[in-house]
All heavy atoms as an XYZ file, in Angstrom:
1057
protein
N     109.427     94.161     94.439
C     109.776     95.519     94.489
C     108.654     96.256     95.263
O     107.475     96.073     94.967
C     109.850     96.079     93.085
C     110.160     97.599     93.043
S     110.146     98.318     91.426
C     111.406     97.379     90.625
N     109.079     97.116     96.216
C     108.142     97.918     96.983
C     108.495     99.382     96.839
O     109.510     99.850     97.413
C     108.091     97.512     98.494
C     107.121     98.333     99.223
C     107.815     96.011     98.645
N     107.678    100.115     96.057
C     108.026    101.559     95.901
C     107.845    102.343     97.213
O     106.911    102.092     97.940
C     107.052    102.085     94.840
C     106.267    100.907     94.364
C     106.559     99.746     95.299
N     108.794    103.270     97.446
C     108.596    104.230     98.551
C     108.356    105.596     97.956
O     109.161    106.077     97.212
C     109.867    104.254     99.415
C     109.745    105.206    100.582
C     110.884    105.088    101.568
O     111.492    103.956    101.665
O     111.236    106.100    102.169
N     107.189    106.165     98.272
C     106.804    107.429     97.700
C     107.036    108.547     98.743
O     106.548    108.491     99.867
C     105.315    107.391     97.339
C     104.861    106.220     96.466
C     103.350    106.414     96.242
C     105.642    106.198     95.162
N     107.768    109.568     98.321
C     107.951    110.777     99.164
C     106.681    111.605     98.978
O     106.233    111.830     97.842
C     109.164    111.591     98.708
O     110.324    110.755     98.881
C     109.306    112.833     99.496
N     106.067    112.028    100.070
C     104.805    112.777    100.055
C     104.987    114.095    100.676
O     105.830    114.300    101.631
C     103.663    111.955    100.685
C     103.453    110.634     99.936
C     103.948    111.657    102.132
N     104.238    115.075    100.273
C     104.320    116.414    100.820
C     103.445    116.691    101.988
O     103.699    117.606    102.716
C     104.048    117.476     99.670
O     102.709    117.302     99.209
C     105.024    117.349     98.570
N     102.389    115.903    102.156
C     101.457    116.047    103.259
C     101.109    114.620    103.721
O     100.181    113.983    103.178
C     100.209    116.840    102.897
C      99.239    117.001    104.024
O      99.333    116.250    105.044
O      98.401    117.950    103.902
N     101.882    114.143    104.681
C     101.755    112.727    105.093
C     100.339    112.394    105.544
O      99.744    111.367    105.243
C     102.789    112.413    106.237
C     102.735    110.938    106.631
C     103.379    110.005    105.929
C     102.048    110.600    107.763
C     103.346    108.673    106.286
C     101.970    109.324    108.162
C     102.619    108.272    107.419
N      99.718    113.260    106.351
C      98.421    113.097    106.884
C      97.382    112.900    105.748
O      96.567    111.953    105.740
C      97.957    114.212    107.794
O      98.937    114.240    108.860
C      96.576    113.968    108.381
N      97.452    113.778    104.741
C      96.546    113.673    103.588
C      96.764    112.366    102.794
O      95.843    111.731    102.359
C      96.692    114.916    102.696
N      98.051    112.068    102.608
C      98.391    110.827    101.871
C      97.897    109.566    102.564
O      97.368    108.665    101.981
C      99.865    110.794    101.537
O     100.180    111.830    100.658
N      98.193    109.492    103.894
C      97.768    108.349    104.646
C      96.273    108.246    104.646
O      95.750    107.073    104.507
C      98.354    108.401    106.063
C      98.234    107.157    106.895
C      98.995    106.004    106.219
C      98.695    107.334    108.296
N      95.575    109.289    104.797
C      94.116    109.274    104.724
C      93.644    108.709    103.371
O      92.740    107.848    103.269
C      93.522    110.677    104.962
C      92.009    110.684    104.862
C      91.210    110.367    105.954
C      91.386    110.994    103.617
C      89.822    110.390    105.814
C      89.966    110.948    103.505
C      89.234    110.679    104.638
O      87.854    110.617    104.521
N      94.220    109.250    102.324
C      93.822    108.817    100.952
C      94.039    107.293    100.816
O      93.119    106.600    100.329
C      94.603    109.538     99.925
C      94.377    109.141     98.509
C      93.259    109.548     97.840
C      95.219    108.306     97.849
C      92.970    109.149     96.523
C      95.027    107.876     96.561
C      93.865    108.286     95.866
N      95.156    106.842    101.148
C      95.442    105.393    101.003
C      94.703    104.488    101.938
O      94.241    103.455    101.505
C      96.958    105.140    101.059
C      97.681    105.521     99.814
C      98.290    106.818     99.756
C      97.814    104.714     98.715
C      98.998    107.207     98.570
C      98.498    105.094     97.567
C      99.024    106.329     97.535
O      99.718    106.692     96.381
N      94.533    104.897    103.146
C      93.883    103.993    104.111
C      92.364    104.176    104.149
O      91.649    103.190    104.288
C      94.450    104.190    105.535
O      94.300    105.516    106.009
C      95.928    103.805    105.568
N      91.877    105.427    104.068
C      90.417    105.627    104.184
C      89.707    105.503    102.849
O      88.657    104.916    102.744
C      90.111    106.964    104.876
C      90.651    107.077    106.291
C      90.003    106.047    107.205
O      88.797    105.798    107.120
O      90.758    105.521    108.088
N      90.280    106.088    101.824
C      89.661    106.076    100.485
C      89.891    104.702     99.840
O      88.965    104.047     99.353
C      90.130    107.195     99.602
C      89.510    107.147     98.209
C      89.801    108.574    100.264
N      91.131    104.312     99.748
C      91.491    103.082     98.996
C      91.530    101.845     99.867
O      91.609    100.706     99.353
C      92.844    103.257     98.303
C      92.938    104.452     97.341
C      94.334    104.529     96.785
C      91.961    104.304     96.241
N      91.463    101.985    101.177
C      91.418    100.893    102.152
C      92.679    100.054    102.187
O      92.655     98.837    102.430
C      90.180    100.024    101.993
C      88.899    100.802    102.324
C      87.671     99.922    102.391
O      87.704     98.715    102.097
O      86.626    100.427    102.820
N      93.848    100.716    101.975
C      95.103    100.045    102.237
C      95.199     99.829    103.817
O      94.577    100.588    104.543
C      96.251    100.910    101.841
C      96.697    100.822    100.407
C      95.892    101.301     99.386
C      97.894    100.151    100.063
C      96.299    101.243     98.097
C      98.284    100.030     98.733
C      97.517    100.579     97.779
N      95.921     98.817    104.210
C      96.133     98.523    105.648
C      97.519     98.962    106.012
O      98.504     98.811    105.233
C      95.967     97.036    105.919
C      94.592     96.506    105.486
C      93.463     97.187    106.222
O      93.486     97.243    107.493
N      92.511     97.677    105.552
N      97.687     99.481    107.198
C      98.994     99.853    107.700
C      99.718     98.648    108.297
O      99.166     97.969    109.178
C      98.883    100.981    108.814
C      98.272    102.249    108.241
C     100.273    101.302    109.410
C      97.950    103.321    109.229
N     100.884     98.384    107.810
C     101.696     97.228    108.258
C     102.735     97.701    109.265
O     102.974     97.065    110.268
C     102.410     96.551    107.096
C     101.437     95.985    106.108
S     102.207     95.489    104.527
C     103.489     94.375    104.953
N     103.364     98.869    108.967
C     104.331     99.507    109.880
C     104.088    101.002    109.861
O     103.859    101.557    108.820
C     105.784     99.221    109.387
C     106.791     99.899    110.226
C     106.041     97.729    109.388
N     104.193    101.602    111.008
C     104.065    103.060    111.138
C     105.066    103.609    112.064
O     105.364    103.015    113.146
C     102.634    103.398    111.688
C     102.393    104.819    111.962
C     101.953    105.665    110.753
N     101.953    107.025    110.932
C     100.991    107.786    111.362
N      99.822    107.249    111.604
N     101.149    109.104    111.531
N     105.765    104.683    111.678
C     106.741    105.356    112.579
C     106.699    106.836    112.322
O     106.184    107.273    111.285
C     108.099    104.706    112.447
C     108.787    104.844    111.106
C     110.210    104.317    111.163
N     110.860    104.614    109.910
C     111.114    103.739    108.958
N     110.754    102.505    109.077
N     111.741    104.066    107.844
N     107.406    107.597    113.189
C     107.425    109.027    113.009
C     108.877    109.494    113.003
O     109.822    108.772    113.363
C     106.618    109.769    114.093
O     107.129    109.406    115.397
N     109.065    110.762    112.631
C     110.355    111.427    112.636
C     111.380    110.842    111.704
O     112.369    110.280    112.155
C     110.888    111.593    114.058
C     111.987    112.664    114.153
O     111.973    113.529    113.265
O     112.855    112.619    115.054
N     111.104    110.875    110.383
C     109.974    111.453    109.684
C     108.793    110.531    109.670
O     108.930    109.295    109.867
C     110.488    111.731    108.285
C     111.493    110.579    108.097
C     112.142    110.352    109.421
N     107.628    111.119    109.390
C     106.397    110.225    109.316
C     106.592    109.247    108.156
O     107.043    109.559    107.049
C     105.171    111.127    108.997
C     104.797    112.034    110.150
C     104.220    111.247    111.308
O     103.735    110.096    111.137
O     104.160    111.839    112.422
N     106.209    107.984    108.489
C     106.442    106.849    107.523
C     105.393    105.853    107.765
O     104.954    105.572    108.888
C     107.807    106.242    107.797
C     108.080    105.005    107.004
C     108.646    104.987    105.758
C     107.715    103.772    107.555
C     108.837    103.839    105.050
C     107.965    102.563    106.850
C     108.459    102.609    105.620
N     104.888    105.210    106.664
C     104.015    104.068    106.792
C     104.302    103.063    105.665
O     104.514    103.410    104.527
C     102.571    104.534    106.710
N     104.283    101.798    105.990
C     104.401    100.680    105.081
C     102.981    100.125    104.935
O     102.402     99.710    105.983
C     105.367     99.649    105.619
C     105.835     98.582    104.659
C     107.186     98.380    104.515
C     104.975     97.817    103.879
C     107.649     97.389    103.610
C     105.425     96.903    103.011
C     106.787     96.664    102.846
O     107.220     95.703    101.982
N     102.394    100.187    103.801
C     100.934     99.841    103.663
C     100.803     98.754    102.610
O     101.613     98.565    101.764
C     100.132    101.089    103.378
C     100.611    101.740    102.009
C     100.162    102.078    104.484
C      99.834    102.943    101.570
N      99.603     98.144    102.666
C      99.266     97.104    101.657
C      97.799     97.067    101.358
O      96.960     97.400    102.197
C      99.803     95.712    102.058
C      98.925     95.087    103.120
O      98.819     95.601    104.240
N      98.175     94.004    102.782
N      97.506     96.663    100.110
C      96.190     96.371     99.708
C      96.241     95.018     99.006
O      96.783     94.876     97.883
C      95.622     97.407     98.724
C      94.214     97.161     98.159
C      93.172     97.274     99.289
C      93.901     98.180     97.032
N      95.807     93.964     99.689
C      96.069     92.635     99.160
C      97.557     92.399     99.116
O      98.235     92.578    100.132
N      98.035     92.037     97.948
C      99.498     91.733     97.831
C     100.285     93.014     97.390
O     101.512     92.955     97.377
C      99.723     90.596     96.790
C      99.206     89.283     97.309
C      99.486     88.192     96.400
O     100.546     88.178     95.703
O      98.688     87.197     96.358
N      99.578     94.047     97.009
C     100.267     95.301     96.606
C     100.779     96.044     97.900
O     100.032     96.191     98.884
C      99.298     96.220     95.883
N     101.985     96.423     97.845
C     102.655     97.136     98.960
C     103.300     98.475     98.526
O     103.859     98.526     97.437
C     103.699     96.223     99.592
C     103.184     94.955    100.123
C     104.249     94.036    100.626
O     105.443     94.331    100.549
N     103.904     92.898    101.222
N     103.157     99.465     99.373
C     103.772    100.760     99.147
C     104.303    101.300    100.468
O     103.819    100.851    101.566
C     102.729    101.807     98.659
C     102.191    101.667     97.285
C     101.019    102.722     97.114
C     103.267    101.926     96.240
N     105.326    102.150    100.360
C     105.800    102.870    101.553
C     105.577    104.323    101.277
O     105.769    104.844    100.154
C     107.271    102.595    101.732
C     107.559    101.162    102.189
S     109.325    100.848    102.489
C     109.901    100.748    100.766
N     105.125    105.056    102.287
C     104.931    106.532    102.224
C     105.864    107.152    103.252
O     105.914    106.691    104.382
C     103.474    106.894    102.585
C     102.373    106.205    101.765
C     100.996    106.575    102.357
C     102.419    106.567    100.297
N     106.533    108.218    102.837
C     107.432    108.924    103.757
C     107.278    110.385    103.502
O     107.302    110.909    102.403
C     108.907    108.528    103.574
C     109.783    109.248    104.551
C     111.238    108.885    104.460
O     111.879    109.217    103.468
O     111.729    108.187    105.383
N     107.059    111.116    104.625
C     106.951    112.609    104.569
C     108.280    113.195    104.069
O     109.358    112.769    104.459
C     106.660    113.133    105.979
C     106.688    114.659    106.124
C     105.560    115.347    105.298
O     104.416    114.926    105.375
N     105.961    116.335    104.500
N     108.151    114.169    103.135
C     109.354    114.802    102.618
C     110.082    115.476    103.793
O     109.558    116.008    104.682
C     108.892    115.892    101.628
C     110.098    116.784    101.223
C     111.002    116.372    100.272
C     110.385    117.967    101.928
C     112.107    117.148     99.954
C     111.433    118.746    101.590
C     112.310    118.357    100.611
O     113.430    119.114    100.299
N     111.414    115.257    103.732
C     112.300    115.979    104.690
C     113.636    116.174    103.990
O     114.010    115.433    103.068
C     112.467    115.169    105.988
C     112.950    113.770    105.854
N     114.274    113.411    106.041
C     112.332    112.601    105.430
C     114.475    112.119    105.800
N     113.295    111.646    105.447
N     114.365    117.139    104.471
C     115.603    117.552    103.768
C     116.701    116.468    103.798
O     117.526    116.427    102.943
C     116.157    118.826    104.375
O     116.356    118.646    105.763
C     115.222    119.979    104.121
N     116.675    115.533    104.765
C     117.656    114.508    104.843
C     117.233    113.274    103.986
O     117.945    112.251    103.988
C     117.946    114.105    106.264
C     118.607    115.141    107.106
C     117.607    116.189    107.625
O     116.463    115.813    107.892
O     117.991    117.375    107.701
N     116.119    113.318    103.356
C     115.602    112.181    102.563
C     116.452    111.970    101.299
O     117.371    112.745    100.937
N     116.084    110.992    100.516
C     116.786    110.673     99.286
C     116.158    111.470     98.167
O     115.515    110.952     97.255
C     116.734    109.172     98.998
C     117.351    108.340    100.010
C     118.396    108.702    100.863
C     117.040    107.008    100.428
N     118.689    107.679    101.724
C     117.903    106.612    101.448
C     116.091    106.117     99.962
C     117.857    105.349    102.003
C     116.011    104.840    100.552
C     116.962    104.488    101.555
N     116.357    112.752     98.215
C     115.802    113.731     97.276
C     116.826    114.007     96.156
O     117.848    114.597     96.404
C     115.414    115.033     98.011
C     114.549    114.747     99.216
O     113.579    114.038     99.109
N     114.974    115.211    100.357
N     116.521    113.561     94.992
C     117.405    113.749     93.867
C     117.208    115.073     93.132
O     118.107    115.447     92.336
C     117.259    112.609     92.843
O     115.927    112.592     92.369
C     117.618    111.241     93.492
N     116.091    115.712     93.380
C     115.832    117.057     92.741
C     114.653    117.647     93.519
O     114.073    117.023     94.387
C     115.466    116.853     91.289
N     114.351    118.874     93.148
C     113.252    119.571     93.786
C     111.936    118.822     93.453
O     111.765    118.397     92.310
C     113.162    121.008     93.239
C     111.990    121.830     93.833
C     111.897    123.203     93.183
O     112.725    123.584     92.356
O     110.945    123.904     93.575
N     111.098    118.680     94.475
C     109.807    118.040     94.230
C     108.787    119.039     93.647
O     108.511    120.055     94.299
C     109.257    117.394     95.511
C     110.055    116.275     96.092
C     109.417    115.742     97.351
C     110.176    115.089     95.080
N     108.350    118.802     92.460
C     107.323    119.636     91.779
C     106.185    118.752     91.407
O     106.354    117.731     90.728
C     107.937    120.316     90.556
C     106.885    121.144     89.787
C     109.161    121.183     90.923
N     104.953    119.146     91.803
C     103.763    118.364     91.481
C     103.452    118.461     89.995
O     103.668    119.554     89.460
C     102.662    118.776     92.397
C     102.744    118.380     93.812
C     101.539    118.800     94.611
C     101.647    118.340     96.005
N     100.484    118.734     96.783
N     102.896    117.424     89.459
C     102.635    116.100     89.986
C     103.897    115.312     90.182
O     104.740    115.336     89.328
C     101.665    115.447     89.052
C     102.050    116.059     87.709
C     102.525    117.493     88.016
N     103.972    114.677     91.350
C     105.129    113.784     91.590
C     104.998    112.490     90.825
O     103.920    112.070     90.441
C     105.261    113.501     93.076
C     105.323    114.752     94.038
C     105.577    114.334     95.448
C     106.374    115.712     93.559
N     106.121    111.831     90.591
C     106.072    110.516     89.938
C     105.870    110.584     88.452
O     105.349    109.654     87.833
N     106.264    111.668     87.860
C     106.077    111.818     86.445
C     106.722    110.706     85.644
O     107.878    110.323     85.932
C     106.615    113.120     85.897
C     105.908    114.362     86.481
C     106.573    115.607     86.039
N     106.179    116.654     86.908
C     106.653    117.861     86.800
N     107.527    118.132     85.897
N     106.248    118.779     87.642
N     105.940    110.128     84.711
C     106.519    109.090     83.877
C     106.385    107.696     84.387
O     106.819    106.718     83.815
N     105.685    107.545     85.582
C     105.476    106.269     86.075
C     104.015    106.110     86.507
O     103.427    107.088     86.927
C     106.400    105.922     87.286
C     106.120    106.826     88.492
C     106.373    104.449     87.709
N     103.495    104.924     86.376
C     102.172    104.638     87.025
C     102.311    103.302     87.747
O     103.123    102.472     87.342
C     101.018    104.621     86.026
C     100.957    103.351     85.101
O     100.558    102.330     85.554
N     101.420    103.581     83.879
N     101.641    103.195     88.859
C     101.704    101.996     89.671
C     100.434    101.193     89.391
O      99.328    101.614     89.783
C     101.831    102.333     91.176
C     103.076    103.117     91.464
C     103.000    104.520     91.639
C     104.300    102.508     91.569
C     104.165    105.256     91.839
C     105.454    103.244     91.789
C     105.416    104.623     91.956
N     100.652     99.997     88.828
C      99.487     99.096     88.558
C      99.192     98.275     89.843
O     100.118     97.637     90.377
C      99.743     98.101     87.393
C      98.611     97.189     87.176
C      98.734     96.383     85.876
O      98.815     96.909     84.833
N      98.778     95.051     86.058
N      97.968     98.360     90.300
C      97.614     97.681     91.561
C      96.500     96.710     91.148
O      95.393     97.154     90.742
C      97.130     98.685     92.617
C      98.231     99.638     92.906
C      96.686     97.937     93.870
C      97.879    100.827     93.749
N      96.725     95.441     91.217
C      95.772     94.378     90.900
C      94.805     94.158     92.050
O      95.314     93.993     93.194
C      96.515     93.107     90.500
C      97.372     93.248     89.288
C      98.220     92.023     88.964
O      97.987     90.994     89.606
O      99.093     92.149     88.092
N      93.521     94.119     91.745
C      92.508     93.938     92.793
C      91.573     92.852     92.300
O      91.433     92.553     91.116
C      91.751     95.227     93.118
C      92.715     96.274     93.712
C      91.071     95.837     91.886
N      90.829     92.278     93.285
C      89.906     91.219     92.984
C      88.547     91.783     92.535
O      87.790     91.195     91.788
C      89.676     90.303     94.174
C      90.921     89.532     94.504
O      91.670     89.171     93.567
O      91.088     89.141     95.669
N      88.199     93.039     93.052
C      86.866     93.633     92.744
C      87.074     95.127     92.499
O      87.061     95.924     93.382
C      85.956     93.453     93.954
C      84.560     93.945     93.666
O      84.321     94.558     92.618
O      83.667     93.695     94.586
N      87.310     95.420     91.227
C      87.614     96.829     90.847
C      86.454     97.769     91.085
O      86.643     98.912     91.408
C      88.104     96.889     89.374
C      88.843     98.224     89.121
C      87.003     96.668     88.386
C      89.683     98.278     87.939
N      85.230     97.230     90.909
C      84.037     98.065     91.103
C      83.984     98.591     92.603
O      83.508     99.689     92.835
C      82.756     97.349     90.695
C      82.713     97.228     89.161
C      81.421     96.572     88.702
C      81.461     96.519     87.196
N      80.199     95.881     86.687
N      84.381     97.792     93.514
C      84.359     98.127     94.912
C      85.307     99.274     95.121
O      85.010    100.272     95.823
C      84.721     96.895     95.771
S      84.766     97.205     97.540
N      86.552     99.219     94.575
C      87.532    100.301     94.714
C      87.018    101.534     94.043
O      87.127    102.624     94.589
C      88.915     99.861     94.155
C      89.905    100.972     94.258
C      89.371     98.567     94.842
N      86.451    101.396     92.852
C      85.930    102.569     92.108
C      84.781    103.216     92.855
O      84.744    104.476     92.903
C      85.437    102.115     90.724
C      84.972    103.211     89.799
C      85.976    104.307     89.552
C      84.496    102.598     88.492
N      83.939    102.481     93.509
C      82.836    102.977     94.288
C      83.388    103.833     95.453
O      82.906    104.952     95.721
C      81.950    101.881     94.800
O      81.381    101.210     93.662
C      80.838    102.387     95.721
N      84.430    103.320     96.147
C      85.033    104.097     97.248
C      85.681    105.441     96.767
O      85.511    106.476     97.373
C      86.076    103.258     97.977
C      85.506    102.143     98.758
C      86.475    101.530     99.764
N      87.683    101.107     99.130
C      87.994     99.891     98.692
N      87.114     98.895     98.800
N      89.223     99.571     98.171
N      86.353    105.346     95.617
C      86.927    106.565     95.058
C      85.916    107.577     94.711
O      86.062    108.770     95.115
C      87.803    106.176     93.787
C      88.226    107.415     93.016
C      89.042    105.357     94.238
N      84.881    107.182     94.055
C      83.732    108.101     93.732
C      83.071    108.631     94.944
O      82.692    109.815     95.006
C      82.786    107.420     92.759
C      83.351    107.228     91.398
C      82.355    106.629     90.425
N      82.889    106.645     89.052
C      82.516    105.799     88.092
N      81.670    104.836     88.398
N      83.027    105.923     86.907
N      82.863    107.759     95.927
C      82.171    108.185     97.219
C      82.932    109.343     97.853
O      82.317    110.262     98.416
C      82.065    106.968     98.102
C      81.501    107.356     99.514
C      81.532    106.135    100.396
C      81.238    106.522    101.824
N      81.503    105.437    102.803
N      84.249    109.315     97.762
C      85.074    110.354     98.377
C      85.296    111.557     97.407
O      86.033    112.440     97.773
C      86.374    109.747     98.801
C      86.258    109.015    100.095
N      85.944    107.667    100.100
C      86.381    109.368    101.399
C      85.892    107.204    101.333
N      86.145    108.204    102.134
N      84.660    111.552     96.234
C      84.772    112.699     95.326
C      86.115    112.837     94.642
O      86.469    113.905     94.218
N      86.923    111.755     94.622
C      88.228    111.831     94.027
C      88.059    111.768     92.482
O      87.412    110.802     91.960
C      89.112    110.673     94.507
C      90.499    110.706     93.798
C      89.272    110.747     96.022
N      88.585    112.782     91.739
C      88.467    112.709     90.318
C      89.241    111.583     89.720
O      90.356    111.315     90.175
C      88.937    114.071     89.839
C      89.761    114.608     90.978
C      89.302    113.960     92.241
N      88.707    111.021     88.641
C      89.428    109.970     87.951
C      90.378    110.586     86.883
O      90.014    111.541     86.275
C      88.497    109.014     87.259
C      87.511    108.198     88.162
C      86.673    107.306     87.286
C      88.320    107.430     89.195
N      91.537    109.988     86.696
C      92.460    110.441     85.628
C      92.002    109.742     84.331
O      92.045    110.367     83.291
C      93.874    109.999     86.021
C      94.881    110.447     85.015
C      95.384    111.771     85.010
C      95.396    109.584     84.025
C      96.308    112.212     84.026
C      96.311    109.992     83.096
C      96.727    111.338     83.117
O      97.702    111.720     82.210
N      91.595    108.487     84.471
C      90.982    107.760     83.338
C      89.855    106.948     83.865
O      90.013    106.279     84.887
C      91.962    106.819     82.650
C      93.139    107.523     81.892
C      92.783    107.745     80.427
N      93.681    108.633     79.771
C      94.837    108.271     79.280
N      95.273    107.079     79.328
N      95.595    109.240     78.705
N      88.709    107.015     83.241
C      87.486    106.265     83.671
C      87.716    104.738     83.451
O      88.608    104.316     82.778
C      86.288    106.786     82.881
C      85.003    106.532     83.689
O      84.997    105.939     84.780
O      83.937    106.895     83.207
N      86.842    103.981     84.054
C      86.868    102.533     83.979
C      86.692    102.110     82.515
O      85.840    102.614     81.837
C      85.723    101.924     84.814
C      85.678    100.425     84.878
C      86.881     99.826     85.609
C      84.379     99.974     85.564
N      87.612    101.256     82.049
C      87.534    100.702     80.721
C      88.081     99.314     80.682
O      88.741     98.840     81.658
C      88.320    101.558     79.758
O      89.738    101.549     80.106
N      87.809     98.607     79.591
C      88.347     97.252     79.440
C      89.417     97.362     78.338
O      89.153     97.931     77.271
C      87.253     96.277     79.021
C      86.334     95.925     80.138
C      85.329     94.839     79.819
O      85.512     94.167     78.779
O      84.433     94.660     80.603
N      90.613     96.863     78.633
C      91.722     96.943     77.700
C      92.339     95.527     77.549
O      92.362     94.749     78.487
C      92.749     97.947     78.189
C      92.229     99.318     78.159
O      91.748     99.815     77.131
N      92.190     99.971     79.299
N      92.825     95.309     76.357
C      93.476     94.039     76.016
C      94.968     94.323     75.701
O      95.239     95.265     74.935
C      92.837     93.326     74.845
O      91.451     93.128     75.166
C      93.456     92.055     74.545
N      95.838     93.613     76.317
C      97.232     93.719     76.105
C      97.841     92.438     75.554
O      97.515     91.343     76.075
C      97.963     94.137     77.408
C      97.453     95.427     78.005
C      96.518     95.439     79.018
C      97.894     96.654     77.493
C      96.059     96.619     79.520
C      97.440     97.824     78.059
C      96.514     97.828     79.037
O      96.025     99.018     79.546
N      98.663     92.527     74.480
C      99.294     91.337     73.958
C     100.527     91.052     74.783
O     101.359     91.881     75.023
C      99.698     91.529     72.494
C     100.342     90.329     71.903
C     100.443     90.297     70.388
N      99.367     89.808     69.593
C      98.631     88.734     69.782
N      98.771     88.015     70.853
N      97.704     88.370     68.942
N     100.622     89.758     75.230
C     101.767     89.251     75.997
C     102.226     87.999     75.283
O     101.643     86.912     75.419
C     101.369     88.934     77.458
C     100.725     90.133     78.099
C     102.569     88.415     78.214
C     100.150     89.903     79.487
N     103.275     88.225     74.411
C     103.761     87.108     73.597
C     102.687     86.702     72.611
O     102.174     87.525     71.849
N     102.310     85.453     72.662
C     101.232     84.954     71.733
C      99.863     84.990     72.297
O      98.917     84.584     71.623
C     101.622     83.494     71.295
C     102.864     83.427     70.469
C     103.166     82.003     70.023
C     104.455     81.935     69.241
N     104.707     80.633     68.746
N      99.783     85.438     73.545
C      98.459     85.461     74.167
C      98.058     86.891     74.443
O      98.804     87.846     74.273
C      98.468     84.684     75.562
O      99.370     85.341     76.429
C      98.892     83.244     75.325
N      96.785     87.062     74.851
C      96.313     88.371     75.224
C      95.767     88.319     76.638
O      95.181     87.374     77.018
C      95.164     88.752     74.224
C      95.609     89.048     72.818
C      94.518     89.557     71.948
O      93.321     89.263     72.255
O      94.849     90.166     70.913
N      95.968     89.416     77.324
C      95.404     89.606     78.650
C      94.413     90.754     78.622
O      94.666     91.822     78.054
C      96.536     89.921     79.635
N      93.265     90.477     79.174
C      92.195     91.527     79.201
C      91.945     91.913     80.629
O      91.921     91.081     81.534
C      90.907     90.893     78.569
S      89.629     92.166     78.372
N      91.832     93.219     80.878
C      91.573     93.654     82.214
C      90.685     94.898     82.165
O      90.715     95.689     81.230
C      92.947     93.953     82.936
C      93.730     95.081     82.352
C      95.094     95.174     83.029
O      95.676     94.153     83.363
N      95.596     96.346     83.131
N      89.976     95.075     83.333
C      89.259     96.319     83.553
C      90.218     97.168     84.359
O      90.884     96.671     85.269
C      87.977     96.024     84.383
C      86.914     95.387     83.628
C      85.601     95.225     84.501
N      84.635     94.504     83.723
C      84.485     93.149     83.787
N      85.224     92.494     84.652
N      83.637     92.560     83.076
N      90.234     98.468     84.067
C      91.141     99.379     84.774
C      90.659    100.760     84.777
O      89.834    101.203     83.933
C      92.513     99.283     84.101
C      92.562     99.697     82.655
C      93.929     99.452     82.018
O      94.718     98.614     82.506
O      94.235    100.182     81.030
N      91.039    101.519     85.845
C      90.873    102.955     85.896
C      92.094    103.513     86.505
O      92.863    102.816     87.202
C      89.557    103.327     86.626
C      89.636    103.171     88.113
C      90.059    104.153     88.942
C      89.209    101.944     88.670
C      90.062    104.016     90.311
C      89.258    101.805     90.023
C      89.676    102.795     90.862
N      92.323    104.850     86.306
C      93.438    105.475     86.820
C      93.033    106.674     87.680
O      92.041    107.385     87.386
C      94.394    106.063     85.739
C      95.181    104.907     85.017
C      94.375    104.344     83.875
C      96.548    105.363     84.537
N      93.758    106.863     88.794
C      93.510    107.980     89.694
C      94.817    108.582     90.164
O      95.840    107.767     90.225
C      92.589    107.543     90.903
C      93.269    106.470     91.720
C      92.062    108.715     91.711
N      94.876    109.804     90.545
C      96.098    110.378     91.135
C      95.927    110.512     92.625
O      94.852    110.886     93.117
C      96.419    111.733     90.469
C      96.901    111.614     89.045
C      97.194    112.929     88.484
O      96.252    113.707     88.119
N      98.467    113.256     88.342
N      97.024    110.257     93.354
C      96.960    110.466     94.820
C      97.147    111.943     95.088
O      97.279    112.750     94.139
C      97.961    109.547     95.513
C      99.400    110.080     95.539
O      99.705    111.048     94.846
O     100.236    109.402     96.244
N      97.123    112.401     96.352
C      97.224    113.824     96.657
C      98.460    114.566     96.078
O      98.435    115.741     95.875
C      97.208    113.848     98.189
C      96.417    112.618     98.579
C      96.848    111.575     97.564
N      99.526    113.805     95.847
C     100.730    114.412     95.286
C     100.876    114.259     93.807
O     101.833    114.737     93.145
C     102.015    113.810     95.963
C     102.198    114.438     97.320
O     102.344    115.606     97.453
O     102.217    113.615     98.303
N      99.908    113.530     93.190
C      99.923    113.361     91.749
C     100.486    112.047     91.258
O     100.511    111.792     90.040
N     100.908    111.179     92.156
C     101.323    109.853     91.755
C     100.185    109.170     91.081
O      99.025    109.185     91.580
C     101.826    109.049     92.988
C     103.147    109.487     93.599
C     103.152    110.141     94.791
C     104.316    109.277     92.923
C     104.309    110.524     95.397
C     105.528    109.712     93.482
C     105.522    110.348     94.684
O     106.696    110.746     95.270
N     100.390    108.464     90.002
C      99.377    107.900     89.173
C      99.197    106.405     89.565
O     100.188    105.658     89.463
C      99.738    108.044     87.645
C      98.669    107.723     86.635
C      97.438    108.603     86.880
C      99.257    107.931     85.241
N      98.030    106.074     89.918
C      97.687    104.670     90.336
C      96.727    104.083     89.317
O      95.685    104.643     89.043
C      97.000    104.677     91.744
C      97.713    105.459     92.822
C      96.924    105.513     94.092
C      99.093    104.888     93.074
N      97.086    102.896     88.782
C      96.233    102.213     87.846
C      95.696    100.959     88.456
O      96.369    100.003     88.653
C      96.985    101.896     86.582
C      96.119    101.117     85.546
C      96.743    101.001     84.188
N      98.142    100.687     84.192
C      98.715     99.797     83.431
N      98.020     99.100     82.572
N     100.029     99.594     83.518
N      94.442    100.970     88.839
C      93.790     99.827     89.441
C      93.261     98.938     88.333
O      92.704     99.419     87.362
C      92.627    100.242     90.404
C      93.122    100.831     91.720
C      93.348    102.189     91.760
C      93.474    100.014     92.738
C      93.848    102.776     92.926
C      93.939    100.615     93.934
C      94.171    101.936     93.969
N      93.519     97.622     88.516
C      93.078     96.754     87.370
C      92.582     95.419     87.999
O      92.959     94.997     89.085
C      94.188     96.440     86.401
S      95.508     95.429     87.042
N      91.644     94.831     87.275
C      91.077     93.493     87.578
C      91.158     92.661     86.281
O      90.595     93.101     85.273
C      89.637     93.583     88.066
C      89.087     92.264     88.351
C      87.603     92.368     88.842
O      87.044     93.429     88.970
N      87.030     91.233     89.060
N      91.803     91.555     86.351
C      91.921     90.722     85.200
C      90.564     90.064     84.859
O      89.875     89.671     85.775
C      93.023     89.630     85.320
C      94.442     90.242     85.220
C      95.144     90.538     86.368
C      94.980     90.551     84.003
C      96.386     91.092     86.301
C      96.252     91.097     83.911
C      96.934     91.404     85.065
N      90.266     89.947     83.607
C      89.001     89.371     83.134
C      89.336     88.021     82.567
O      90.214     87.863     81.693
C      88.369     90.269     82.039
C      88.097     91.622     82.615
C      87.028     89.581     81.563
C      87.662     92.621     81.546
N      88.623     87.026     82.976
C      88.849     85.648     82.519
C      88.370     85.465     81.120
O      87.338     85.948     80.732
C      88.224     84.637     83.458
C      88.619     84.777     84.873
C      89.872     84.038     85.248
O      90.159     82.987     84.589
O      90.551     84.471     86.155
């Protein structure tokens, strides 16, 4: 599954994802502005809001209410350092959490941040 996020300021969103978070651009096109991006195996699509888009209702910030996108990374401290370097406020600070999965438990370090439109991103690194 690859989520496509409608964004209100494509330039700001692309900067946030590529410069702050270091996603790579896989595909880029214009009219409307669009980018298919990835960070490791995590993939997202960004599309500038336009009236012909798949808009089911008026967009009111924060966008993406009720959903968070978990992005698994190999080095969470590296991502957190970049976020802090750019002065991006954290939604939730770095913590270690354990989740029960059937009869086993998974432990991960994670923090949450919102993108320029308010989409909630949860970066996590599994702990052995």
